[in-house]
All heavy atoms as a GROMACS GRO file, in nm:
protein
  621
    1MET      N    1  13.524  14.785   3.696
    1MET     CA    2  13.628  14.797   3.595
    1MET      C    3  13.582  14.886   3.482
    1MET      O    4  13.568  14.846   3.366
    1MET     CB    5  13.666  14.658   3.543
    1MET     CG    6  13.715  14.559   3.648
    1MET     SD    7  13.891  14.541   3.665
    1MET     CE    8  13.950  14.535   3.504
    2ILE      N    9  13.556  15.010   3.519
    2ILE     CA   10  13.506  15.111   3.425
    2ILE      C   11  13.599  15.126   3.305
    2ILE      O   12  13.554  15.133   3.191
    2ILE     CB   13  13.488  15.245   3.498
    2ILE    CG1   14  13.386  15.230   3.610
    2ILE    CG2   15  13.449  15.356   3.402
    2ILE    CD1   16  13.387  15.344   3.710
    3GLY      N   17  13.727  15.134   3.331
    3GLY     CA   18  13.825  15.158   3.224
    3GLY      C   19  13.840  15.044   3.126
    3GLY      O   20  13.875  15.065   3.011
    4LEU      N   21  13.815  14.923   3.172
    4LEU     CA   22  13.828  14.807   3.081
    4LEU      C   23  13.733  14.821   2.964
    4LEU      O   24  13.773  14.812   2.849
    4LEU     CB   25  13.801  14.678   3.159
    4LEU     CG   26  13.799  14.549   3.078
    4LEU    CD1   27  13.931  14.529   3.002
    4LEU    CD2   28  13.771  14.431   3.169
    5ARG      N   29  13.608  14.848   2.994
    5ARG     CA   30  13.511  14.868   2.886
    5ARG      C   31  13.546  14.991   2.800
    5ARG      O   32  13.537  14.986   2.677
    5ARG     CB   33  13.369  14.884   2.943
    5ARG     CG   34  13.267  14.909   2.831
    5ARG     CD   35  13.127  14.917   2.883
    5ARG     NE   36  13.086  14.779   2.912
    5ARG     CZ   37  13.003  14.748   3.009
    5ARG    NH1   38  12.952  14.837   3.088
    5ARG    NH2   39  12.972  14.622   3.027
    6LYS      N   40  13.585  15.101   2.865
    6LYS     CA   41  13.623  15.222   2.791
    6LYS      C   42  13.740  15.196   2.697
    6LYS      O   43  13.737  15.238   2.581
    6LYS     CB   44  13.661  15.334   2.888
    6LYS     CG   45  13.541  15.398   2.957
    6LYS     CD   46  13.580  15.497   3.064
    6LYS     CE   47  13.650  15.619   3.011
    6LYS     NZ   48  13.674  15.720   3.117
    7ALA      N   49  13.841  15.124   2.745
    7ALA     CA   50  13.958  15.093   2.661
    7ALA      C   51  13.917  15.007   2.542
    7ALA      O   52  13.962  15.029   2.428
    7ALA     CB   53  14.065  15.023   2.743
    8ARG      N   54  13.832  14.910   2.564
    8ARG     CA   55  13.788  14.820   2.454
    8ARG      C   56  13.706  14.899   2.352
    8ARG      O   57  13.729  14.889   2.232
    8ARG     CB   58  13.707  14.702   2.512
    8ARG     CG   59  13.656  14.608   2.404
    8ARG     CD   60  13.579  14.493   2.462
    8ARG     NE   61  13.461  14.531   2.538
    8ARG     CZ   62  13.344  14.566   2.479
    8ARG    NH1   63  13.332  14.574   2.349
    8ARG    NH2   64  13.240  14.597   2.556
    9LYS      N   65  13.612  14.975   2.401
    9LYS     CA   66  13.524  15.050   2.309
    9LYS      C   67  13.600  15.160   2.234
    9LYS      O   68  13.567  15.191   2.119
    9LYS     CB   69  13.404  15.109   2.386
    9LYS     CG   70  13.307  14.998   2.427
    9LYS     CD   71  13.178  15.053   2.479
    9LYS     CE   72  13.082  14.938   2.503
    9LYS     NZ   73  12.952  14.969   2.459
   10ALA      N   74  13.698  15.220   2.299
   10ALA     CA   75  13.777  15.323   2.230
   10ALA      C   76  13.850  15.270   2.109
   10ALA      O   77  13.877  15.343   2.015
   10ALA     CB   78  13.880  15.385   2.328
   11ARG      N   79  13.878  15.141   2.110
   11ARG     CA   80  13.945  15.075   1.996
   11ARG      C   81  13.847  15.010   1.900
   11ARG      O   82  13.889  14.945   1.805
   11ARG     CB   83  14.045  14.974   2.050
   11ARG     CG   84  14.164  15.042   2.118
   11ARG     CD   85  14.235  14.951   2.215
   11ARG     NE   86  14.348  15.012   2.276
   11ARG     CZ   87  14.344  15.097   2.379
   11ARG    NH1   88  14.229  15.133   2.427
   11ARG    NH2   89  14.455  15.149   2.429
   12ASN      N   90  13.719  15.018   1.935
   12ASN     CA   91  13.614  14.956   1.851
   12ASN      C   92  13.633  14.804   1.840
   12ASN      O   93  13.609  14.745   1.734
   12ASN     CB   94  13.606  15.019   1.712
   12ASN     CG   95  13.556  15.160   1.718
   12ASN    OD1   96  13.463  15.190   1.791
   12ASN    ND2   97  13.620  15.247   1.642
   13TRP      N   98  13.676  14.742   1.950
   13TRP     CA   99  13.692  14.598   1.955
   13TRP      C  100  13.572  14.539   2.027
   13TRP      O  101  13.526  14.592   2.126
   13TRP     CB  102  13.819  14.560   2.027
   13TRP     CG  103  13.945  14.599   1.960
   13TRP    CD1  104  13.960  14.634   1.828
   13TRP    CD2  105  14.075  14.610   2.016
   13TRP    NE1  106  14.090  14.666   1.801
   13TRP    CE2  107  14.165  14.650   1.915
   13TRP    CE3  108  14.126  14.592   2.143
   13TRP    CZ2  109  14.298  14.671   1.938
   13TRP    CZ3  110  14.261  14.610   2.167
   13TRP    CH2  111  14.346  14.649   2.062
   14ASN      N  112  13.526  14.423   1.978
   14ASN     CA  113  13.417  14.357   2.050
   14ASN      C  114  13.472  14.265   2.157
   14ASN      O  115  13.592  14.234   2.162
   14ASN     CB  116  13.324  14.281   1.952
   14ASN     CG  117  13.393  14.172   1.876
   14ASN    OD1  118  13.480  14.102   1.928
   14ASN    ND2  119  13.353  14.154   1.751
   15GLN      N  120  13.385  14.220   2.245
   15GLN     CA  121  13.428  14.136   2.356
   15GLN      C  122  13.491  14.005   2.309
   15GLN      O  123  13.586  13.958   2.367
   15GLN     CB  124  13.312  14.104   2.449
   15GLN     CG  125  13.269  14.219   2.535
   15GLN     CD  126  13.158  14.183   2.630
   15GLN    OE1  127  13.077  14.092   2.602
   15GLN    NE2  128  13.149  14.254   2.742
   16GLN      N  129  13.438  13.949   2.203
   16GLN     CA  130  13.490  13.821   2.152
   16GLN      C  131  13.634  13.834   2.108
   16GLN      O  132  13.717  13.750   2.140
   16GLN     CB  133  13.403  13.769   2.038
   16GLN     CG  134  13.439  13.628   1.993
   16GLN     CD  135  13.415  13.525   2.102
   16GLN    OE1  136  13.314  13.528   2.171
   16GLN    NE2  137  13.509  13.433   2.122
   17LYS      N  138  13.670  13.941   2.036
   17LYS     CA  139  13.808  13.960   1.990
   17LYS      C  140  13.901  13.973   2.107
   17LYS      O  141  14.005  13.908   2.113
   17LYS     CB  142  13.817  14.085   1.901
   17LYS     CG  143  13.958  14.110   1.849
   17LYS     CD  144  13.994  14.257   1.848
   17LYS     CE  145  14.132  14.292   1.797
   17LYS     NZ  146  14.243  14.208   1.829
   18VAL      N  147  13.864  14.057   2.204
   18VAL     CA  148  13.951  14.081   2.322
   18VAL      C  149  13.968  13.953   2.400
   18VAL      O  150  14.077  13.915   2.442
   18VAL     CB  151  13.896  14.196   2.407
   18VAL    CG1  152  13.974  14.208   2.539
   18VAL    CG2  153  13.898  14.328   2.330
   19ALA      N  154  13.857  13.882   2.423
   19ALA     CA  155  13.862  13.758   2.497
   19ALA      C  156  13.953  13.656   2.430
   19ALA      O  157  14.034  13.592   2.497
   19ALA     CB  158  13.720  13.700   2.514
   20MET      N  159  13.941  13.641   2.300
   20MET     CA  160  14.027  13.549   2.227
   20MET      C  161  14.174  13.589   2.239
   20MET      O  162  14.260  13.505   2.262
   20MET     CB  163  13.985  13.539   2.080
   20MET     CG  164  13.856  13.465   2.063
   20MET     SD  165  13.799  13.460   1.890
   20MET     CE  166  13.928  13.365   1.814
   21ASP      N  167  14.203  13.719   2.224
   21ASP     CA  168  14.342  13.767   2.233
   21ASP      C  169  14.399  13.744   2.374
   21ASP      O  170  14.518  13.721   2.388
   21ASP     CB  171  14.349  13.916   2.198
   21ASP     CG  172  14.324  13.942   2.051
   21ASP    OD1  173  14.325  13.846   1.970
   21ASP    OD2  174  14.303  14.060   2.015
   22LEU      N  175  14.315  13.756   2.477
   22LEU     CA  176  14.362  13.738   2.614
   22LEU      C  177  14.350  13.594   2.662
   22LEU      O  178  14.385  13.561   2.774
   22LEU     CB  179  14.282  13.829   2.708
   22LEU     CG  180  14.304  13.979   2.693
   22LEU    CD1  181  14.208  14.057   2.781
   22LEU    CD2  182  14.449  14.016   2.724
   23ASN      N  183  14.299  13.507   2.574
   23ASN     CA  184  14.284  13.366   2.603
   23ASN      C  185  14.189  13.342   2.723
   23ASN      O  186  14.220  13.262   2.812
   23ASN     CB  187  14.420  13.298   2.625
   23ASN     CG  188  14.412  13.149   2.610
   23ASN    OD1  189  14.328  13.097   2.537
   23ASN    ND2  190  14.498  13.078   2.682
   24ILE      N  191  14.077  13.415   2.723
   24ILE     CA  192  13.974  13.395   2.823
   24ILE      C  193  13.840  13.386   2.748
   24ILE      O  194  13.834  13.410   2.628
   24ILE     CB  195  13.967  13.510   2.925
   24ILE    CG1  196  13.940  13.646   2.857
   24ILE    CG2  197  14.094  13.514   3.009
   24ILE    CD1  198  13.922  13.762   2.954
   25THR      N  199  13.734  13.349   2.818
   25THR     CA  200  13.604  13.344   2.755
   25THR      C  201  13.542  13.482   2.743
   25THR      O  202  13.575  13.572   2.821
   25THR     CB  203  13.507  13.251   2.831
   25THR    OG1  204  13.482  13.309   2.958
   25THR    CG2  205  13.563  13.110   2.848
   26ARG      N  206  13.452  13.498   2.648
   26ARG     CA  207  13.380  13.624   2.636
   26ARG      C  208  13.301  13.652   2.760
   26ARG      O  209  13.288  13.764   2.805
   26ARG     CB  210  13.290  13.622   2.512
   26ARG     CG  211  13.232  13.763   2.481
   26ARG     CD  212  13.101  13.756   2.407
   26ARG     NE  213  12.998  13.682   2.475
   26ARG     CZ  214  12.925  13.723   2.579
   26ARG    NH1  215  12.946  13.841   2.631
   26ARG    NH2  216  12.833  13.646   2.632
   27GLU      N  217  13.248  13.545   2.820
   27GLU     CA  218  13.166  13.559   2.941
   27GLU      C  219  13.254  13.614   3.056
   27GLU      O  220  13.209  13.697   3.136
   27GLU     CB  221  13.104  13.425   2.980
   27GLU     CG  222  12.994  13.379   2.886
   27GLU     CD  223  13.045  13.317   2.757
   27GLU    OE1  224  13.166  13.288   2.746
   27GLU    OE2  225  12.962  13.297   2.666
   28ALA      N  226  13.377  13.564   3.069
   28ALA     CA  227  13.465  13.612   3.173
   28ALA      C  228  13.495  13.759   3.156
   28ALA      O  229  13.488  13.840   3.251
   28ALA     CB  230  13.598  13.534   3.175
   29LEU      N  231  13.520  13.801   3.032
   29LEU     CA  232  13.545  13.943   3.004
   29LEU      C  233  13.420  14.026   3.040
   29LEU      O  234  13.432  14.131   3.100
   29LEU     CB  235  13.581  13.964   2.857
   29LEU     CG  236  13.612  14.107   2.818
   29LEU    CD1  237  13.732  14.161   2.892
   29LEU    CD2  238  13.631  14.119   2.667
   30SER      N  239  13.304  13.978   3.004
   30SER     CA  240  13.181  14.048   3.036
   30SER      C  241  13.165  14.063   3.189
   30SER      O  242  13.128  14.169   3.239
   30SER     CB  243  13.060  13.971   2.980
   30SER     OG  244  12.941  14.033   3.018
   31HIS      N  245  13.196  13.957   3.261
   31HIS     CA  246  13.190  13.963   3.408
   31HIS      C  247  13.288  14.065   3.464
   31HIS      O  248  13.254  14.140   3.555
   31HIS     CB  249  13.217  13.827   3.469
   31HIS     CG  250  13.107  13.729   3.455
   31HIS    ND1  251  12.979  13.751   3.500
   31HIS    CD2  252  13.106  13.605   3.399
   31HIS    CE1  253  12.903  13.646   3.473
   31HIS    NE2  254  12.978  13.557   3.410
   32TYR      N  255  13.407  14.074   3.408
   32TYR     CA  256  13.505  14.173   3.452
   32TYR      C  257  13.451  14.314   3.423
   32TYR      O  258  13.457  14.402   3.509
   32TYR     CB  259  13.639  14.157   3.380
   32TYR     CG  260  13.715  14.031   3.405
   32TYR    CD1  261  13.801  13.977   3.309
   32TYR    CD2  262  13.700  13.959   3.525
   32TYR    CE1  263  13.872  13.862   3.333
   32TYR    CE2  264  13.770  13.841   3.547
   32TYR     CZ  265  13.855  13.794   3.450
   32TYR     OH  266  13.925  13.678   3.473
   33GLU      N  267  13.400  14.334   3.306
   33GLU     CA  268  13.349  14.467   3.266
   33GLU      C  269  13.231  14.511   3.352
   33GLU      O  270  13.214  14.629   3.378
   33GLU     CB  271  13.308  14.471   3.119
   33GLU     CG  272  13.425  14.470   3.024
   33GLU     CD  273  13.381  14.489   2.879
   33GLU    OE1  274  13.261  14.501   2.851
   33GLU    OE2  275  13.470  14.492   2.792
   34ASN      N  276  13.149  14.417   3.392
   34ASN     CA  277  13.027  14.450   3.468
   34ASN      C  278  13.045  14.439   3.619
   34ASN      O  279  12.948  14.458   3.694
   34ASN     CB  280  12.912  14.360   3.424
   34ASN     CG  281  12.871  14.393   3.281
   34ASN    OD1  282  12.839  14.507   3.249
   34ASN    ND2  283  12.872  14.291   3.195
   35GLY      N  284  13.166  14.408   3.664
   35GLY     CA  285  13.194  14.403   3.806
   35GLY      C  286  13.141  14.281   3.880
   35GLY      O  287  13.132  14.279   4.001
   36ARG      N  288  13.102  14.180   3.805
   36ARG     CA  289  13.052  14.057   3.866
   36ARG      C  290  13.166  13.962   3.904
   36ARG      O  291  13.145  13.866   3.980
   36ARG     CB  292  12.954  13.987   3.774
   36ARG     CG  293  12.822  14.063   3.759
   36ARG     CD  294  12.721  13.983   3.683
   36ARG     NE  295  12.763  13.949   3.549
   36ARG     CZ  296  12.721  14.009   3.438
   36ARG    NH1  297  12.633  14.106   3.444
   36ARG    NH2  298  12.768  13.971   3.321
   37ARG      N  299  13.284  13.987   3.853
   37ARG     CA  300  13.401  13.905   3.881
   37ARG      C  301  13.522  13.998   3.878
   37ARG      O  302  13.527  14.092   3.800
   37ARG     CB  303  13.417  13.794   3.778
   37ARG     CG  304  13.525  13.698   3.811
   37ARG     CD  305  13.543  13.590   3.703
   37ARG     NE  306  13.419  13.514   3.681
   37ARG     CZ  307  13.400  13.433   3.577
   37ARG    NH1  308  13.498  13.418   3.487
   37ARG    NH2  309  13.290  13.367   3.563
   38GLU      N  310  13.622  13.971   3.962
   38GLU     CA  311  13.744  14.050   3.962
   38GLU      C  312  13.857  13.969   3.902
   38GLU      O  313  13.880  13.855   3.942
   38GLU     CB  314  13.778  14.093   4.106
   38GLU     CG  315  13.680  14.190   4.166
   38GLU     CD  316  13.718  14.234   4.302
   38GLU    OE1  317  13.824  14.194   4.353
   38GLU    OE2  318  13.640  14.309   4.362
   39PRO      N  319  13.931  14.028   3.809
   39PRO     CA  320  14.043  13.957   3.750
   39PRO      C  321  14.158  13.945   3.848
   39PRO      O  322  14.173  14.027   3.939
   39PRO     CB  323  14.084  14.045   3.632
   39PRO     CG  324  14.036  14.180   3.668
   39PRO     CD  325  13.914  14.161   3.751
   40SER      N  326  14.238  13.844   3.828
   40SER     CA  327  14.360  13.828   3.911
   40SER      C  328  14.457  13.940   3.877
   40SER      O  329  14.444  14.008   3.775
   40SER     CB  330  14.425  13.694   3.883
   40SER     OG  331  14.475  13.691   3.749
   41LEU      N  332  14.558  13.956   3.962
   41LEU     CA  333  14.662  14.055   3.935
   41LEU      C  334  14.733  14.024   3.804
   41LEU      O  335  14.761  14.112   3.726
   41LEU     CB  336  14.762  14.061   4.052
   41LEU     CG  337  14.874  14.162   4.035
   41LEU    CD1  338  14.821  14.301   4.013
   41LEU    CD2  339  14.964  14.160   4.158
   42ALA      N  340  14.758  13.895   3.780
   42ALA     CA  341  14.826  13.856   3.655
   42ALA      C  342  14.741  13.895   3.534
   42ALA      O  343  14.794  13.944   3.433
   42ALA     CB  344  14.853  13.706   3.655
   43MET      N  345  14.608  13.879   3.544
   43MET     CA  346  14.521  13.914   3.434
   43MET      C  347  14.514  14.066   3.417
   43MET      O  348  14.512  14.117   3.305
   43MET     CB  349  14.380  13.859   3.455
   43MET     CG  350  14.280  13.896   3.346
   43MET     SD  351  14.331  13.854   3.178
   43MET     CE  352  14.328  13.676   3.184
   44LEU      N  353  14.514  14.139   3.528
   44LEU     CA  354  14.519  14.285   3.520
   44LEU      C  355  14.643  14.332   3.447
   44LEU      O  356  14.640  14.423   3.365
   44LEU     CB  357  14.513  14.348   3.660
   44LEU     CG  358  14.375  14.359   3.723
   44LEU    CD1  359  14.388  14.403   3.869
   44LEU    CD2  360  14.288  14.458   3.647
   45GLU      N  361  14.758  14.269   3.478
   45GLU     CA  362  14.882  14.303   3.410
   45GLU      C  363  14.875  14.275   3.262
   45GLU      O  364  14.919  14.354   3.178
   45GLU     CB  365  14.999  14.226   3.474
   45GLU     CG  366  15.033  14.277   3.613
   45GLU     CD  367  15.139  14.193   3.680
   45GLU    OE1  368  15.154  14.073   3.643
   45GLU    OE2  369  15.204  14.246   3.770
   46ARG      N  370  14.817  14.159   3.226
   46ARG     CA  371  14.801  14.126   3.082
   46ARG      C  372  14.712  14.224   3.010
   46ARG      O  373  14.743  14.267   2.900
   46ARG     CB  374  14.746  13.983   3.068
   46ARG     CG  375  14.848  13.876   3.096
   46ARG     CD  376  14.796  13.735   3.091
   46ARG     NE  377  14.717  13.705   2.974
   46ARG     CZ  378  14.626  13.607   2.968
   46ARG    NH1  379  14.605  13.530   3.074
   46ARG    NH2  380  14.561  13.584   2.857
   47MET      N  381  14.599  14.261   3.076
   47MET     CA  382  14.507  14.357   3.014
   47MET      C  383  14.572  14.493   3.002
   47MET      O  384  14.552  14.564   2.902
   47MET     CB  385  14.376  14.364   3.093
   47MET     CG  386  14.291  14.240   3.079
   47MET     SD  387  14.126  14.255   3.153
   47MET     CE  388  14.163  14.239   3.324
   48SER      N  389  14.648  14.531   3.103
   48SER     CA  390  14.718  14.660   3.101
   48SER      C  391  14.816  14.667   2.982
   48SER      O  392  14.821  14.765   2.909
   48SER     CB  393  14.793  14.679   3.233
   48SER     OG  394  14.871  14.795   3.231
   49ASP      N  395  14.893  14.560   2.962
   49ASP     CA  396  14.984  14.553   2.850
   49ASP      C  397  14.907  14.550   2.719
   49ASP      O  398  14.946  14.619   2.623
   49ASP     CB  399  15.074  14.429   2.860
   49ASP     CG  400  15.176  14.435   2.968
   49ASP    OD1  401  15.206  14.549   3.017
   49ASP    OD2  402  15.228  14.329   3.010
   50TYR      N  403  14.802  14.475   2.712
   50TYR     CA  404  14.723  14.457   2.591
   50TYR      C  405  14.663  14.590   2.543
   50TYR      O  406  14.669  14.624   2.425
   50TYR     CB  407  14.612  14.355   2.616
   50TYR     CG  408  14.520  14.331   2.502
   50TYR    CD1  409  14.561  14.250   2.394
   50TYR    CD2  410  14.391  14.381   2.499
   50TYR    CE1  411  14.474  14.223   2.288
   50TYR    CE2  412  14.304  14.356   2.394
   50TYR     CZ  413  14.348  14.274   2.290
   50TYR     OH  414  14.262  14.250   2.185
   51PHE      N  415  14.605  14.666   2.635
   51PHE     CA  416  14.545  14.793   2.600
   51PHE      C  417  14.641  14.910   2.609
   51PHE      O  418  14.606  15.022   2.571
   51PHE     CB  419  14.424  14.820   2.690
   51PHE     CG  420  14.305  14.734   2.662
   51PHE    CD1  421  14.264  14.638   2.752
   51PHE    CD2  422  14.229  14.752   2.546
   51PHE    CE1  423  14.153  14.557   2.727
   51PHE    CE2  424  14.120  14.671   2.519
   51PHE     CZ  425  14.081  14.574   2.609
   52ASP      N  426  14.759  14.887   2.661
   52ASP     CA  427  14.862  14.991   2.679
   52ASP      C  428  14.807  15.106   2.767
   52ASP      O  429  14.818  15.223   2.732
   52ASP     CB  430  14.912  15.045   2.546
   52ASP     CG  431  15.041  15.126   2.560
   52ASP    OD1  432  15.117  15.101   2.655
   52ASP    OD2  433  15.061  15.217   2.479
   53VAL      N  434  14.747  15.066   2.879
   53VAL     CA  435  14.698  15.161   2.979
   53VAL      C  436  14.742  15.109   3.115
   53VAL      O  437  14.782  14.992   3.131
   53VAL     CB  438  14.544  15.178   2.975
   53VAL    CG1  439  14.497  15.236   2.842
   53VAL    CG2  440  14.472  15.048   3.006
   54SER      N  441  14.732  15.193   3.218
   54SER     CA  442  14.769  15.150   3.352
   54SER      C  443  14.660  15.063   3.413
   54SER      O  444  14.542  15.066   3.369
   54SER     CB  445  14.790  15.272   3.442
   54SER     OG  446  14.667  15.340   3.463
   55ILE      N  447  14.697  14.987   3.512
   55ILE     CA  448  14.600  14.907   3.586
   55ILE      C  449  14.501  15.001   3.652
   55ILE      O  450  14.380  14.975   3.655
   55ILE     CB  451  14.669  14.816   3.689
   55ILE    CG1  452  14.748  14.706   3.613
   55ILE    CG2  453  14.569  14.755   3.784
   55ILE    CD1  454  14.832  14.617   3.701
   56HIS      N  455  14.549  15.113   3.701
   56HIS     CA  456  14.462  15.214   3.763
   56HIS      C  457  14.353  15.256   3.663
   56HIS      O  458  14.234  15.266   3.699
   56HIS     CB  459  14.543  15.334   3.809
   56HIS     CG  460  14.464  15.439   3.878
   56HIS    ND1  461  14.420  15.426   4.009
   56HIS    CD2  462  14.420  15.560   3.836
   56HIS    CE1  463  14.354  15.533   4.042
   56HIS    NE2  464  14.350  15.617   3.941
   57TYR      N  465  14.391  15.278   3.538
   57TYR     CA  466  14.292  15.318   3.436
   57TYR      C  467  14.190  15.207   3.416
   57TYR      O  468  14.072  15.232   3.402
   57TYR     CB  469  14.360  15.351   3.304
   57TYR     CG  470  14.260  15.391   3.199
   57TYR    CD1  471  14.216  15.523   3.192
   57TYR    CD2  472  14.209  15.299   3.111
   57TYR    CE1  473  14.120  15.562   3.097
   57TYR    CE2  474  14.112  15.333   3.017
   57TYR     CZ  475  14.069  15.467   3.010
   57TYR     OH  476  13.975  15.501   2.919
   58LEU      N  477  14.234  15.082   3.408
   58LEU     CA  478  14.142  14.971   3.388
   58LEU      C  479  14.036  14.969   3.497
   58LEU      O  480  13.918  14.940   3.471
   58LEU     CB  481  14.216  14.837   3.385
   58LEU     CG  482  14.302  14.811   3.262
   58LEU    CD1  483  14.382  14.683   3.283
   58LEU    CD2  484  14.220  14.805   3.135
   59ILE      N  485  14.075  14.996   3.620
   59ILE     CA  486  13.985  14.988   3.732
   59ILE      C  487  13.894  15.112   3.743
   59ILE      O  488  13.773  15.099   3.761
   59ILE     CB  489  14.062  14.970   3.863
   59ILE    CG1  490  14.135  14.833   3.860
   59ILE    CG2  491  13.971  14.977   3.985
   59ILE    CD1  492  14.236  14.816   3.969
   60THR      N  493  13.952  15.231   3.729
   60THR     CA  494  13.878  15.353   3.754
   60THR      C  495  13.827  15.426   3.632
   60THR      O  496  13.737  15.511   3.641
   60THR     CB  497  13.964  15.453   3.834
   60THR    OG1  498  14.072  15.497   3.752
   60THR    CG2  499  14.017  15.393   3.963
   61GLY      N  500  13.889  15.402   3.518
   61GLY     CA  501  13.850  15.473   3.397
   61GLY      C  502  13.923  15.604   3.381
   61GLY      O  503  13.892  15.685   3.291
   62ARG      N  504  14.019  15.632   3.468
   62ARG     CA  505  14.099  15.753   3.455
   62ARG      C  506  14.242  15.723   3.497
   62ARG      O  507  14.267  15.634   3.578
   62ARG     CB  508  14.043  15.869   3.537
   62ARG     CG  509  14.026  15.839   3.684
   62ARG     CD  510  13.948  15.950   3.756
   62ARG     NE  511  13.907  15.908   3.886
   62ARG     CZ  512  13.989  15.899   3.993
   62ARG    NH1  513  14.115  15.933   3.982
   62ARG    NH2  514  13.943  15.857   4.108
   63GLU      N  515  14.334  15.798   3.438
   63GLU     CA  516  14.476  15.776   3.470
   63GLU      C  517  14.506  15.835   3.608
   63GLU      O  518  14.442  15.930   3.653
   63GLU     CB  519  14.565  15.840   3.364
   63GLU     CG  520  14.572  15.762   3.237
   63GLU     CD  521  14.631  15.621   3.250
   63GLU    OE1  522  14.692  15.588   3.353
   63GLU    OE2  523  14.612  15.544   3.158
   64PHE      N  524  14.604  15.778   3.671
   64PHE     CA  525  14.649  15.822   3.802
   64PHE      C  526  14.705  15.964   3.790
   64PHE      O  527  14.783  15.993   3.701
   64PHE     CB  528  14.756  15.727   3.856
   64PHE     CG  529  14.807  15.765   3.990
   64PHE    CD1  530  14.733  15.734   4.103
   64PHE    CD2  531  14.928  15.826   4.006
   64PHE    CE1  532  14.778  15.766   4.229
   64PHE    CE2  533  14.974  15.862   4.130
   64PHE     CZ  534  14.902  15.832   4.242
   65GLU      N  535  14.662  16.050   3.882
   65GLU     CA  536  14.712  16.185   3.883
   65GLU      C  537  14.786  16.208   4.014
   65GLU      O  538  14.739  16.173   4.121
   65GLU     CB  539  14.598  16.286   3.874
   65GLU     CG  540  14.527  16.279   3.739
   65GLU     CD  541  14.410  16.378   3.736
   65GLU    OE1  542  14.408  16.475   3.814
   65GLU    OE2  543  14.323  16.357   3.651
   66LYS      N  544  14.904  16.264   4.002
   66LYS     CA  545  14.985  16.294   4.118
   66LYS      C  546  14.921  16.406   4.198
   66LYS      O  547  14.868  16.502   4.140
   66LYS     CB  548  15.124  16.340   4.073
   66LYS     CG  549  15.235  16.285   4.153
   66LYS     CD  550  15.368  16.325   4.092
   66LYS     CE  551  15.479  16.258   4.164
   66LYS     NZ  552  15.608  16.294   4.117
   67ARG      N  553  14.924  16.394   4.327
   67ARG     CA  554  14.872  16.501   4.412
   67ARG      C  555  14.961  16.624   4.399
   67ARG      O  556  15.081  16.612   4.393
   67ARG     CB  557  14.867  16.458   4.558
   67ARG     CG  558  14.765  16.353   4.583
   67ARG     CD  559  14.757  16.323   4.729
   67ARG     NE  560  14.659  16.217   4.752
   67ARG     CZ  561  14.642  16.157   4.866
   67ARG    NH1  562  14.714  16.193   4.970
   67ARG    NH2  563  14.553  16.064   4.879
   68THR      N  564  14.899  16.739   4.395
   68THR     CA  565  14.976  16.862   4.379
   68THR      C  566  15.036  16.909   4.510
   68THR      O  567  15.133  16.981   4.514
   68THR     CB  568  14.890  16.975   4.320
   68THR    OG1  569  14.777  16.993   4.403
   68THR    CG2  570  14.846  16.937   4.179
   69GLU      N  571  14.977  16.868   4.622
   69GLU     CA  572  15.024  16.914   4.752
   69GLU      C  573  15.048  16.792   4.840
   69GLU      O  574  14.962  16.704   4.852
   69GLU     CB  575  14.920  17.003   4.816
   69GLU     CG  576  14.960  17.056   4.949
   69GLU     CD  577  14.850  17.141   5.012
   69GLU    OE1  578  14.793  17.224   4.939
   69GLU    OE2  579  14.823  17.126   5.131
   70THR      N  580  15.163  16.786   4.901
   70THR     CA  581  15.193  16.677   4.992
   70THR      C  582  15.164  16.722   5.133
   70THR      O  583  15.212  16.826   5.178
   70THR     CB  584  15.341  16.635   4.981
   70THR    OG1  585  15.368  16.600   4.846
   70THR    CG2  586  15.370  16.517   5.070
   71VAL      N  587  15.083  16.646   5.203
   71VAL     CA  588  15.046  16.679   5.340
   71VAL      C  589  15.105  16.574   5.432
   71VAL      O  590  15.081  16.455   5.411
   71VAL     CB  591  14.894  16.684   5.357
   71VAL    CG1  592  14.856  16.716   5.501
   71VAL    CG2  593  14.833  16.787   5.261
   72TYR      N  594  15.184  16.619   5.526
   72TYR     CA  595  15.244  16.526   5.623
   72TYR      C  596  15.176  16.543   5.757
   72TYR      O  597  15.150  16.654   5.800
   72TYR     CB  598  15.393  16.557   5.638
   72TYR     CG  599  15.472  16.535   5.510
   72TYR    CD1  600  15.507  16.641   5.429
   72TYR    CD2  601  15.508  16.407   5.474
   72TYR    CE1  602  15.577  16.620   5.311
   72TYR    CE2  603  15.579  16.384   5.355
   72TYR     CZ  604  15.614  16.490   5.276
   72TYR     OH  605  15.681  16.469   5.160
   73PRO      N  606  15.148  16.433   5.824
   73PRO     CA  607  15.088  16.444   5.957
   73PRO      C  608  15.183  16.509   6.055
   73PRO      O  609  15.305  16.491   6.046
   73PRO     CB  610  15.057  16.300   5.997
   73PRO     CG  611  15.132  16.213   5.902
   73PRO     CD  612  15.170  16.298   5.784
   74LYS      N  613  15.128  16.584   6.150
   74LYS     CA  614  15.213  16.650   6.250
   74LYS      C  615  15.228  16.566   6.373
   74LYS      O  616  15.156  16.485   6.408
   74LYS     CB  617  15.152  16.786   6.287
   74LYS     CG  618  15.157  16.879   6.171
   74LYS     CD  619  15.099  17.013   6.208
   74LYS     CE  620  15.107  17.101   6.086
   74LYS     NZ  621  15.066  17.235   6.107
   0.00000   0.00000   0.00000
């Protein structure tokens, strides 16, 4: 969850503040950020709304980019 940490740090928020706002423990947030635990889809949606970024960004650290060329199998 590369983007989760990036989104939090970009706002200069500490783990405790974010955890309290999301109603989870600081330890759970740390586990999500370090890849030791995966959040549920519902939690991903809450974090996406909270940080105003896509779920894709939370996971990869970059926004989804549309492919410039569509390739269809023959």
